[in-house]
C-alpha positions in Angstrom: -27.6 -47.3 -4.1 -31.1 -48.6 -4.1 -34.1 -47.0 -2.4 -37.0 -48.7 -0.6 -39.2 -48.3 -3.6 -36.6 -49.3 -6.3 -37.8 -51.9 -8.8 -34.7 -51.9 -11.0 -35.2 -48.8 -13.2 -32.7 -45.9 -13.0 -33.8 -42.6 -11.5 -32.7 -39.4 -13.2 -30.2 -37.6 -11.0 -32.1 -34.3 -11.4 -35.4 -36.0 -10.4 -33.7 -37.4 -7.2 -32.2 -34.0 -6.3 -35.6 -32.3 -6.8 -37.8 -34.9 -5.1 -35.5 -35.6 -2.2 -34.6 -31.9 -1.9 -33.3 -31.2 1.7 -35.4 -34.0 3.1 -32.4 -36.3 3.6 -30.6 -33.6 5.6 -33.7 -32.8 7.7 -34.2 -36.5 8.5 -31.0 -36.5 10.5 -32.8 -35.0 13.5 -35.3 -37.9 13.3 -32.9 -40.8 13.2 -32.9 -41.5 16.9 -36.7 -41.5 17.0 -36.9 -43.7 13.8 -34.7 -46.2 15.6 -37.0 -46.1 18.6 -40.1 -46.6 16.6 -38.5 -49.3 14.4 -37.5 -51.4 17.4 -41.1 -51.1 18.7 -42.5 -52.1 15.3 -40.1 -55.2 15.3 -41.4 -56.1 18.8 -45.0 -55.9 17.4 -44.1 -58.2 14.5 -42.6 -60.7 16.9 -45.6 -60.6 19.2 -47.8 -61.3 16.1 -45.6 -64.3 15.2 -44.3 -62.6 12.1 -40.7 -62.2 13.2 -38.6 -64.6 15.1 -37.1 -63.8 18.5 -33.6 -64.3 17.1 -34.3 -61.8 14.2 -35.9 -59.3 16.6 -32.8 -59.5 18.9 -30.5 -59.0 16.0 -32.6 -56.1 14.5 -32.9 -54.4 17.9 -29.2 -54.6 18.7 -28.2 -53.5 15.2 -30.7 -50.6 15.1 -29.3 -49.4 18.5 -25.7 -49.6 17.2 -26.7 -47.7 14.0 -28.5 -45.0 16.0 -25.5 -44.6 18.4 -23.1 -44.3 15.5 -25.3 -41.6 14.0 -25.4 -39.7 17.3 -21.6 -39.8 17.4 -21.5 -38.3 13.9 -20.1 -41.3 12.2 -22.7 -41.2 9.4 -25.5 -39.0 8.2 -28.4 -39.5 5.7 -27.1 -38.8 2.2 -29.0 -37.5 -0.9 -28.4 -40.9 -2.6 -30.3 -42.5 0.3 -33.1 -40.0 -0.2 -34.5 -40.2 3.4 -33.8 -41.5 6.9 -36.0 -44.6 6.4 -33.9 -45.8 3.5 -30.6 -45.0 5.3 -31.6 -47.1 8.3 -32.9 -50.1 6.3 -29.8 -50.1 4.0 -27.5 -50.2 7.0 -29.7 -53.0 8.6 -29.5 -55.1 5.5 -25.8 -54.5 5.0 -25.3 -55.8 8.6 -27.8 -58.6 8.8 -28.6 -59.6 5.2 -32.2 -60.8 4.7 -33.0 -60.3 8.3 -32.5 -56.6 7.9 -35.3 -56.5 5.2 -37.8 -58.2 7.5 -38.4 -55.0 9.5 -40.4 -53.3 6.8 -43.2 -55.9 6.9 -46.5 -54.1 7.9 -45.3 -50.6 7.6 -44.8 -47.8 5.0 -42.4 -44.9 5.0 -45.5 -42.8 5.6 -46.3 -44.2 9.0 -42.6 -44.7 9.8 -41.6 -41.1 9.3 -44.8 -39.8 11.0 -44.1 -41.9 14.1 -40.6 -40.6 14.3 -41.8 -37.0 13.8 -44.4 -37.3 16.5 -41.9 -38.8 19.0 -39.6 -35.9 18.1 -42.4 -33.3 18.7 -43.1 -34.8 22.1 -39.5 -34.2 23.1 -39.0 -30.8 21.6 -42.3 -29.4 22.9 -41.2 -30.3 26.4 -37.8 -28.7 25.8 -39.3 -25.5 24.6 -41.8 -25.5 27.5 -38.8 -25.8 29.9 -37.0 -22.9 28.2 -40.1 -20.7 28.5 -40.1 -21.4 32.2 -36.5 -20.2 32.4 -37.5 -17.0 30.7 -40.4 -16.6 33.2 -38.0 -17.2 36.1 -35.7 -14.4 34.7 -38.7 -12.0 34.7 -39.5 -13.0 38.2 -35.9 -12.3 39.2 -36.2 -8.8 37.7 -39.3 -8.3 39.8 -37.5 -9.2 43.0 -34.6 -6.9 42.1 -36.3 -3.9 40.6 -40.0 -4.5 40.9 -40.6 -1.3 43.0 -39.2 1.0 40.3 -42.0 3.2 38.9 -42.9 3.2 35.2 -45.4 5.1 33.2 -48.1 2.9 31.7 -48.8 3.7 28.1 -51.9 3.7 25.9 -51.7 5.1 22.3 -47.9 5.7 23.0 -48.8 8.3 25.6 -48.3 8.2 29.3 -51.7 7.0 30.7 -51.6 5.5 34.2 -48.8 4.8 36.7 -47.2 1.3 36.5 -44.0 -0.3 37.7 -41.3 -2.7 36.7 -43.2 -5.4 38.6 -46.4 -4.8 36.7 -44.6 -4.7 33.4 -42.5 -7.9 34.0 -45.4 -9.8 35.7 -47.6 -9.1 32.7 -45.2 -10.7 30.3 -44.5 -13.6 32.7 -48.2 -14.4 32.9 -48.6 -14.5 29.2 -45.5 -16.6 28.8 -46.9 -19.1 31.3 -50.0 -19.2 29.2 -47.9 -19.8 26.1 -46.2 -22.7 27.8 -49.5 -24.2 28.7 -50.8 -23.8 25.1 -47.7 -25.5 23.8 -48.3 -28.5 26.1 -51.9 -28.8 24.8 -50.5 -29.7 21.4 -49.9 -33.2 22.7 -53.5 -34.1 22.0 -52.6 -34.2 18.3 -49.0 -35.3 18.2 -49.4 -38.1 20.7 -51.5 -40.4 18.5 -49.7 -43.5 17.3 -49.7 -43.7 13.4 -47.8 -47.1 13.3 -49.9 -49.8 11.6 -51.7 -47.3 9.4 -48.9 -47.9 6.7 -49.7 -45.9 3.6 -53.0 -44.9 5.0 -55.1 -48.0 4.6 -53.7 -50.4 7.2 -51.9 -53.7 6.7 -54.3 -56.1 4.9 -53.6 -59.8 5.7 -51.5 -59.0 8.8 -52.9 -59.3 12.3 -50.8 -56.5 13.9 -51.8 -55.1 17.3 -51.5 -51.4 17.0 -52.1 -50.9 20.7 -48.9 -52.7 21.3 -46.7 -50.0 19.7 -48.9 -47.3 21.3 -48.0 -48.6 24.7 -44.3 -49.3 23.9 -43.7 -45.8 22.5 -45.7 -43.9 25.1 -48.3 -42.4 22.8 -51.6 -41.4 24.4 -53.8 -43.2 21.9 -53.8 -45.1 18.6 -54.8 -43.0 15.6 -58.0 -44.5 14.3 -59.3 -45.2 11.7 -56.2 -45.7 9.6 -57.6 -43.4 6.9 -57.5 -40.5 9.4 -53.7 -40.6 9.8 -52.8 -39.1 6.4 -55.7 -36.6 6.7 -54.1 -35.4 10.0 -50.7 -34.6 8.4 -49.8 -31.0 9.1 -52.3 -30.5 11.8 -50.1 -31.3 14.8 -47.3 -29.5 13.1 -49.4 -26.4 12.4 -50.7 -26.4 16.0 -47.2 -26.4 17.4 -46.2 -23.6 15.0 -49.3 -21.6 16.0 -48.3 -21.8 19.7 -44.8 -20.9 18.8 -46.0 -17.9 16.8 -48.0 -16.7 19.8 -44.9 -17.2 22.0 -42.7 -15.3 19.6 -45.3 -12.5 19.4 -45.1 -12.1 23.1 -41.3 -12.1 23.1 -41.4 -9.6 20.2 -43.6 -7.2 22.1 -41.3 -7.5 25.2 -38.3 -6.8 22.9 -40.2 -3.8 21.4 -40.7 -2.4 24.9 -37.0 -2.8 25.7 -36.0 -1.2 22.5 -38.2 1.9 23.2 -36.9 2.1 26.8 -33.3 1.9 25.5 -33.6 4.9 23.2 -31.7 8.1 24.3 -35.1 9.9 24.5 -36.4 7.4 27.1 -33.1 6.0 28.6 -35.2 3.9 31.0 -32.9 0.9 30.8 -29.3 0.0 30.5 -28.1 -3.1 28.5 -24.8 -4.9 29.1 -22.2 -4.5 26.4 -22.1 -8.2 25.9 -25.7 -7.9 24.5 -25.1 -4.9 22.3 -22.9 -4.4 19.2 -21.1 -1.4 17.8 -21.4 0.7 14.7 -18.9 0.4 11.8 -19.0 4.2 11.3 -20.3 5.8 14.5 -17.9 5.4 17.4 -20.4 6.3 20.0 -23.0 3.7 19.1 -24.1 0.6 21.1 -26.8 -1.2 19.2 -29.5 -3.4 20.9 -29.2 -6.0 18.1 -30.3 -9.0 20.2 -33.7 -7.4 21.0 -34.1 -6.2 17.5 -33.7 -9.7 16.1 -36.0 -11.1 18.7 -38.6 -8.6 17.5 -38.0 -9.4 13.9 -37.9 -13.2 14.1 -41.5 -13.4 15.2 -42.2 -12.9 11.4 -40.4 -16.2 10.7 -42.8 -18.2 12.9 -45.8 -16.6 11.1 -44.3 -17.5 7.8 -43.6 -21.1 8.8 -47.2 -21.5 10.0 -48.6 -20.1 6.8 -46.3 -22.4 4.8 -47.5 -25.5 6.5 -51.1 -24.5 6.2 -50.6 -23.6 2.5 -49.1 -27.1 1.8 -52.0 -29.0 3.3 -54.8 -26.9 2.1 -57.0 -28.5 -0.6 -55.0 -31.8 -0.7 -57.1 -34.8 -1.4 -57.2 -37.7 1.1 -54.4 -40.3 1.3 -50.7 -39.6 1.1 -49.3 -37.0 -1.3 -45.6 -36.1 -1.8 -46.4 -32.5 -1.0 -46.5 -33.5 2.7 -42.8 -34.1 2.7 -42.4 -30.3 2.5 -43.9 -29.8 5.9 -40.7 -30.7 7.7 -38.7 -27.7 6.6 -40.9 -24.9 7.9 -41.7 -27.0 11.0 -38.0 -27.5 11.9 -37.1 -23.9 11.0 -39.8 -22.5 13.3 -38.8 -24.8 16.1 -35.1 -23.8 15.7 -35.9 -20.0 15.8 -38.0 -20.4 18.9 -35.3 -22.6 20.6 -32.6 -20.1 19.7 -34.6 -17.2 20.9 -35.4 -18.8 24.2 -31.8 -19.8 24.7 -30.7 -16.2 24.8 -33.8 -14.6 26.4 -33.1 -15.4 30.1 -29.6 -14.0 30.0 -30.9 -10.9 28.1 -33.4 -10.2 30.8 -30.9 -10.9 33.6 -28.7 -8.2 32.0 -31.5 -5.6 31.9 -31.3 -2.8 34.4 -33.9 0.0 34.8 -32.6 3.4 35.7 -35.0 5.1 38.1 -33.2 8.4 37.9 -34.2 8.7 34.2 -37.9 7.6 34.6 -40.2 10.6 34.9 -44.0 10.3 35.2 -46.2 13.1 33.8 -48.1 14.6 36.8 -51.3 14.2 34.8 -50.8 10.4 34.9 -52.8 10.2 38.1 -55.9 11.8 36.5 -58.0 8.6 36.4 -57.1 7.9 40.0 -58.3 11.4 40.9 -61.6 10.9 39.1 -62.2 7.7 41.0 -61.4 9.4 44.3 -64.0 12.1 43.5 -66.6 9.4 42.9 -65.8 7.7 46.2 -65.6 10.8 48.3 -68.4 13.0 46.7 -70.7 10.2 45.5 -71.0 11.9 42.0 -71.3 9.9 38.8 -67.9 8.9 37.2 -68.6 10.9 34.1 -69.1 14.1 36.2 -65.9 13.4 38.0 -64.1 12.7 34.7 -65.3 16.2 33.4 -64.1 18.0 36.6 -60.7 16.5 36.4 -60.4 17.2 32.7 -61.4 20.8 33.2 -58.8 21.3 36.0 -56.0 19.8 33.9 -56.9 22.1 30.9 -56.6 25.3 33.0 
C-alpha cells in the first residue's frame, strides 16, 4: 500500500499507527463530500485545459461509483490507506490507471480535506438546526396542552414570583430559537471555498479558476488569499462547537429543571416509564436517566471546544500536522448534540405537569402587591416595598 506522499521508503508501522491515529476512521464520514469536491476539481482542471473531457468523464463516473460503494458499506478507509484522500485516489488509480492520478494536479490533501469538511459542516449544521426546531415545536405543544398550569418562579432556589408552564416552556423555546439562529450564522466561516489554495500557497504555474469550484460546490465565497486558508483552520470548527456548547447549556438547564420538578419533594411532573430506568437494588425506584445524561453531556461540548482551541493556539502559519487532530473533538461534539436532539422532542412530549402537586407560597404575590400600592396610592416603590415586607413579617 502506497500513500500519496510515498517516495519509495518504508514507513515504520508504529509511526503510521501514531500519525494516522483514528483519522482514517473519522474520514469515512467525509467520503461523500470528498467525492463531490473531487468531481468539481476535475471539472475545473478540464475548464483550464489541464484535463481531457474523456478523462474527466471517466474520473467523474468512477468517483461516483466509488462513493456509492462506500455508502453501501462495501469499503471503508483503512489504517494502511492513512486517510480518505489516499483511499479515493488509490481506488481511482486501480480502476483507471494513469488517468486516476491526474485528479491530484493543482491540489493538496490540505485543501482537499478542508473542502470536504466544510461541505460536511454545511449539511450537518442544517440538520442540527432542523432538530432544534423539532424540540421547539415539542415545547410549543406542551404550552398548548398544559400552558395554563401555574408554576412558582424561582430565584435563589426560593419561590419568588408566580409563573406558569407556558412561561417556563416559552422561555426555553425562545432561547433554542436563538441557538438555531446562532448555529446558522457559522456559515460565514465554513462556506468559504479552500480549493485551489493547495498546501497554503496556491498552485504556481497553473491557471486554475478558483471561482469555478466555488460556484459548482455552492460555497458563498472563495477563501482569499491562499495563505489565509490554513490560518483559518479550527475557526469554523470552533465556532460550530461554541454554538453547540450554548445549545447544550440550554438543554442542560431545561433538564436540570425537569430533574428538580421530578423529585418526590416537588413532584411537579410525571415522566413516562419508557424514559426512566429502574434501580438494581431498590424496587421502588424510577430514575430520570435521560434528563440526567442531557444535563451531564453539556460538559462534553465544552471539552470539545476547548480541545479545538487548544490545538490551534500558538501554531505558526501554514499547515501543521496538529490540525488533523481537530476532526475528533469536532465530530464528537456534533454527535453528542445530534444524539441529544434526537431524543429531546419525545422526552418533552412525554412530560406531564401535575397541577394537584404544585403549590405556590402565598407570599409569592408580594412584588405584585407592592406594585399595586404604588399605582393606587402614588407612593414610591421603596415605601410600598417596606409596607409589604412589614405585613409579611407580622
